[in-house]
C-alpha positions in Angstrom: 3.8 2.5 -14.4 2.6 -0.2 -16.5 2.0 -4.0 -15.3 5.4 -5.0 -16.7 7.3 -2.4 -14.7 5.4 -3.4 -11.6 6.1 -7.1 -12.2 9.8 -6.5 -12.6 10.0 -4.3 -9.5 8.4 -7.0 -7.4 10.7 -9.7 -8.6 13.7 -7.5 -8.0 12.7 -6.4 -4.5 12.1 -10.1 -3.5 9.8 -9.0 -0.6 8.8 -12.4 0.9 10.6 -12.8 4.2 11.1 -9.2 5.0 9.8 -7.5 8.2 7.8 -4.3 8.1 9.4 -2.3 10.7 7.6 1.2 10.4 5.2 2.9 8.1 5.0 6.6 7.3 2.8 8.8 5.3 4.4 12.2 4.9 2.0 13.3 2.2 -1.7 12.2 1.4 -0.5 10.2 -1.8 2.8 8.8 -0.6 3.5 5.9 1.7 6.9 4.7 3.1 7.5 1.2 4.4 10.6 0.7 6.3 11.6 -3.0 5.8 14.2 -5.3 7.3 15.4 -8.4 5.5 17.2 -10.7 8.2 18.1 -13.5 5.8 20.5 -11.2 3.7 23.9 -12.5 4.2 25.6 -9.3 3.1 27.6 -7.9 6.0 26.4 -4.3 5.4 23.4 -3.3 7.5 22.4 -0.9 4.7 21.6 -3.8 2.5 19.3 -5.3 5.1 17.4 -2.3 5.4 14.9 -1.2 2.7 12.8 1.8 2.4 9.9 1.1 -0.1 8.2 4.1 -1.5 4.5 3.6 -2.7 3.2 6.9 -4.3 -0.2 7.1 -6.2 0.0 10.7 -7.3 -1.8 11.6 -10.4 0.5 10.9 -13.4 3.5 9.8 -11.1 2.5 6.6 -9.5 5.6 4.8 -8.1 6.6 1.7 -6.4 10.4 1.2 -5.7 13.0 1.0 -3.0 14.7 4.4 -2.2 17.8 5.5 -0.5 16.1 8.5 0.9 15.9 8.8 4.6 12.7 7.3 6.3 10.5 10.4 6.7 8.7 10.9 9.9 4.8 11.5 9.5 3.6 15.0 9.8 1.4 15.7 12.8 -1.1 14.4 13.3 -0.5 11.0 12.0 -3.1 10.0 9.4 -5.6 7.4 10.5 -4.7 4.8 7.8 -1.1 5.0 8.9 -2.1 4.5 12.5 -4.3 1.4 11.4 -1.4 -0.1 9.5 1.0 0.5 12.4 -1.5 -1.3 14.7 -2.0 -4.3 12.4 0.9 -4.6 10.2 4.0 -3.2 11.7 6.2 -6.0 13.0 4.8 -8.6 10.8 6.6 -10.6 8.1 5.8 -10.3 4.4 4.7 -13.6 3.3 4.0 -12.9 -0.5 3.7 -9.9 -2.9 2.5 -10.3 -6.3 0.4 -8.5 -8.9 -2.9 -9.8 -10.5 -2.2 -10.8 -14.2 -1.8 -7.6 -16.3 -3.5 -5.6 -13.7 -1.5 -2.7 -11.9 -2.8 -4.0 -8.5 -0.4 -5.3 -6.0 -1.5 -7.6 -3.2 0.9 -7.9 -0.3 0.1 -10.6 2.3 1.7 -10.2 5.8 1.5 -11.6 9.4 1.9 -15.2 10.7 0.3 -18.3 9.4 -2.2 -17.9 12.0 -3.0 -14.2 11.5 -2.5 -12.6 8.0 -3.4 -9.1 6.8 -3.7 -8.1 3.1 -2.6 -4.8 1.8 -3.8 -3.9 -1.6 
């Protein structure tokens, strides 16, 4: 992915205001975030639920929403996912943006009093 594709994906997803409901890492280079958008006025519950796929596999890096069923982590749960579940799950995404023309995405989540940043 290049920086223009990442910028377009972030603008289409409109992540600020969504809640992080769960996190899964079925493979070492793949992370799934189950998101919920309460402010979506569409009556269908499926449009409120978003599964965000983050993959950093060599040659196939991806960041997009998917209709795949949210996967369960394989036992044992990776330590990184355990950390994210303890500190990020249940929080609201405040902002999501990339730095200029870099392929780095910064997601700020939490409350105004306590914020966490995911790079």
